[in-house]
N, C-alpha and C positions, 0 to 999 in steps of 0.2 A: 691704495688697494681698491679695486673695482669689485662691487658686489652686484651680480646680475639679479634682475627682478625675479626671474624664475627661482633662483636660489632662495631669495627672501620669502617667496610664497611657499616653497617647499619646507623651509625651516619653520615658518608660521604654522603650516599644516601639521608638521610633526609635533610641534609643541602643543597644538590644540588637541591632537589625538592622545598625547601623553597625559595631558590634564584630564581629558574625559575618562581615560582608562584608570588614571589614578583616583579620580573622584568616585568611579564605579567601585573600585576595589575598597576604597575607604568606607563607602556607604554600606557595603554588603559583607565585609570581613566578619567572620564568625557567625553569620546568619545561616539558617538551615532551610533548604527547600526540599520538599518530599515529592518525588517524581515516580509515577507508575509508567512503565514502558513495556515494549514487547519482550518475549522470553529471551533468555540467554541464547547465544548463537551468533551468527554473522551480523544480524541486525543490531544486537546489543553491542557487539564489538565496534561496529562502525559508529554508533552513537557515542560510545565512550571516547573513541579516537578523535572524532570531528566536533563533538559538542561538549560532553561532560568534562573531560580533562582540560581542554583549553578554557572553558568557562570558569572552572575552579581557579585556574591560574590567573585569569583576567579579573575576577571579582573577589576572590578570597572567600567565597561562600562555601558552605558545606552542602553537598548534594547527596541525599539519601535516596537510593534507587530501589524500587521494588519491581518485580517482573510478572508478566502474565499475558496470555492471549486476550483478545478483545472481550470474549465472553467472561473471562475471569475478572477483567477490569470492571466490566459492568456490574458483576455480582459484588465485587468489593466495594464499589462506590455506593451501591444500593444499601449494603449492610452497614456502611459507616455514615449514612445520611444524617443521622442525629448528632454525630460527633466526627466530622470528616478528619481523616488522618493524612490526606493527600492534598497537594497544591496544584500540580500539573499532571495531566494524564495524556499519554500518547497511545492512540488506539485507532482502529479502522473506522471509516466513515459511518458504518452502521451503528457503531457504539456512540458516536456523536449524536446521531439522530435519535437513538433510543434514550440516552440520558438527558438530552435537551428536552425531549417530550415529557420526561418525568420531572423536570425542573431541578436537575442535579448538577447542572453546569451554569457558570456565569457567562453572560454575553461578553465577547471580547471587545475592548475598546481599540479598534485598529489604529487609532492615532498614536497609541503607545508602542506600536510595533513599526520600527523604522523600515524593516524589510517587507512589510505588508504591501507597500505600493508596487513591489516587483512580483507579487504573486498573481498568477492568472486568476481572473475573477471567479471562474467556475469552481475554484478550490476554497472559496469562502462558504462554509457549510452551516446549515441549520440556522439561518438568520444570525450569522457571526458567532455561533456558539462553538465553532471549531474552525481551524484553518489548516489547509493541507500542507504537509511537509514532504510527502513522497507519493508516488503513484505506483500501482502494480497492475500489470496486464494479465487477464485471464483469457486464454485463447486456445486454439488447437496447436499442439506441439507435434511435429511429424518427424519420421525417421528418414533422413536424407539418403540412406543406403537402400531403403525399400521403395521410396517414392522419388521419381525423377524430378518432380517439381512440387512446389508448395501447394497445399489445398487452396482452393479459391472460394469455397463455400462450406458452411457448416453441414450442408447436405452430403458432403464427401464422406462423412463418417458412416453414412448408410450405404455406400457403394458396395455391392456384393463382392467386388474384388478384394475387399478387406475383411472377408469373413474370418472370424476368430483372431483378429489382429488389433482390436481396439481396447485400450486400457481406460476404463471409466473411473471417475472419482467415486469414493464411497459415499453413501447417503448422508453421512454426518458432517461433511465439509461443504463450504459455500459453493464450490464448483458444480455440485450435483443439481441444486436448484437452478443454477444458471443454464445448465444444459437442458433441464426440463422446460425452462422458459423459452429457450431457443427452439426446442421441439414443438412447443405450442405455436410459436410464430411461423415455423416452417409448414405447419399443418393448418394454418388459417386462424389460429387463436392469438391470444396475447396475455398480458399480465392480469387482465380482468376476465379472461376466458381460458383457463388452463386445461379444460377438458380435452381438447385435441392433442395435448401432449402425451397422454397415456398410450393411445394407439400408436403414435409415432415412436415412442420409446420401445414399445413392444416389438416394432419392426427392426429396431436396432439390436435386439438381443442376440441374433445369430452372429453378429460381428464382434461380440464381446469376447475378449481373451481373458482378462483379469481385472482386478480393481486396484487402484493406486493406494495401497495401504502402506507400502514401504518404497520410497523413491530409489533407494540403492538397488533393490531387487528389480524394480521396473526398468531402471537404467540398464541392467544386464539383459533384460528382454529386448530393449532397443538395440543394444550392441550385437546381440545374436540374430536379430532380424525377426524375432517372434512377435514384436509389437511394431505397429505402423504409426499409430496416432494415440494421443491422450489429450485430456483437457486439464490444464493446470495453470498456476501462476508461473510465469516465465522465470522470474528471479530465483525460484527454488531450484532450477536446473543448472544454475551457473557452475557449481562444483563439478557436475557431471560433464557438461560441455567442455570444461577446461581439462578434463581427463580423457577427452576424445570420444565420448559417447555421441553418436550421430543424430543429435536432436537439434532442430531449428524451429523458430517461431513462425506461424502462419499469420503474418501481419496485414495481409491484404484480402481478407475475407469480404465478400461483397455485402454480407450482413453486418460487418463490423466486428469488434471485439469488446469484451467487458473490461472495465477498469475500476479499480478500487482506489481509495485515497487513504493514506495514513495521515492522521491529523493530530494537532495539539489542541488541548482545551484546558480551561481553568475549572477546577472542581469548586462548586459552590460551597462557601463556608470554609475554604482552606485557611489554615492558620498562619501560613508563611507570609512574608512580606510580598505584597502584590507587585510592587515594582521589580523585585527580584524575579518573580514568576514571569513577568512580561519580558524581562531581559533574557531569561532562559529560552522562552519561546522564540524570541527574535533571533537568537543564536541558531536555533534549529532551522529557521527560515532562511538563513544566510546562504548566499551562492556558494561560499566555500564549503560549508557543511553538506549542502545538497549535491555538490559535485563529487564529494567523497562517497556519499551514499550511492550515487549513480555508478561510479567506477568500481567500487568494492562490492556492491550488492545488486546492480542492475535495477535499482529503484529509480523510477523516473522523477525528475525534478518538477516542482511546482513554481519555482522561481524562474522567471523569464530570462534572467541574466546568466543562467548556468550554461556553460559550453561543455558538451559531453563528447568524448572521443568517438570517432566513427565506429570502432569495434563495439563499444558498449551501447551506442545508440541503436544498434540493430535489434536490441532486446527490450526496448521501452518506447513509450510515447514521449517525444521531446517537443516537437513544434506544435503550434496552435492547430495546424491542419491535422496532425496525427491525433491530437487530443480530441478533436471534433469527430473522429471516426469511432469513438467509444459509444456503445449502445446505451441510450438513456435508461436509467434504472431507478425505479421508485423503491428505495431501500426499506421503507416502513411496510409497504405492501408485501415485499418479498419476505420480510420478517413474519408477517401474519400468515403468509402462505406456506411457510416452511414445514409445519407439522403435516399438512396434507401431502405436500410433495414427497416428504420422507416416507410416508405411509405408502403412497402409490409406487415410489421407486423400489421399495423393498418387496412389494407385491410382485412387481414385474421382474426384477433381477435376482432376488434372493430366494423367494419361495418357489 
């Protein structure tokens, strides 16, 4: 009988993987890892499907999951700092920078993450206190039935032809400060000089139709033609696009778009097995998991090996060139500016 070299290599590789997976399961069987992640919904469902369920099967570990937006995760970790009850936290980049500054996260040892070598370098956050697992684009979304072509500049929001047709984000969500920052930039200011933003936003007021308090209702405004543009995270509109709402992403604005990173971090003082925690984070970083997030949720990958379908790729930043179009953002400065921005926003648009 002749045995080909390729068959021998294949058998050896299969045996090696079996041994590795067997050893992993043996070492973690019965152990518990406590993970804080984003709220229940499509994001949580995708994480369960592509990470948690297969990870439990591979390792035999018990994963206890708690849910909350980034602000809630920050509050929880602060409240538990003297007696941490979490091991791994999945949260937005602002949460990583905030908690790292407060000394509540452990610095990641990237050598313990096999998939870290495939992560684009700009997704290593806060001096390795977090590592990006997904990206979200915040930009202008436009009505393809009202507008013949995509907006090419943020200044298009101010065009008089769209009087009474712009849906703005409410003051209490992150997109409002982003638009305020863009208004400052368009009017000669920047993050260190926000004063020009207020008069620019005042000029936008006649174009405002409503505020994005309920996406389902705003989707109907797009369907009816009442709304021409809004500013939002593209991924949140996936269910409505799939139902035929005429919404598309403005991905080629000359000023660029804003991008956020969903990241994984180790909670300082977490009581779970640290090797198990690293194995879990590595699973989230894998190309297989991130491809699932991209196709199911339109969350852009941070792993350079991920291949996204052309249909899904239209709604995210995938290539290094696309990622480079994101507007640089000092998250900590934006955090400090937030109270003043909300105050001015409400003065202009609410009172």
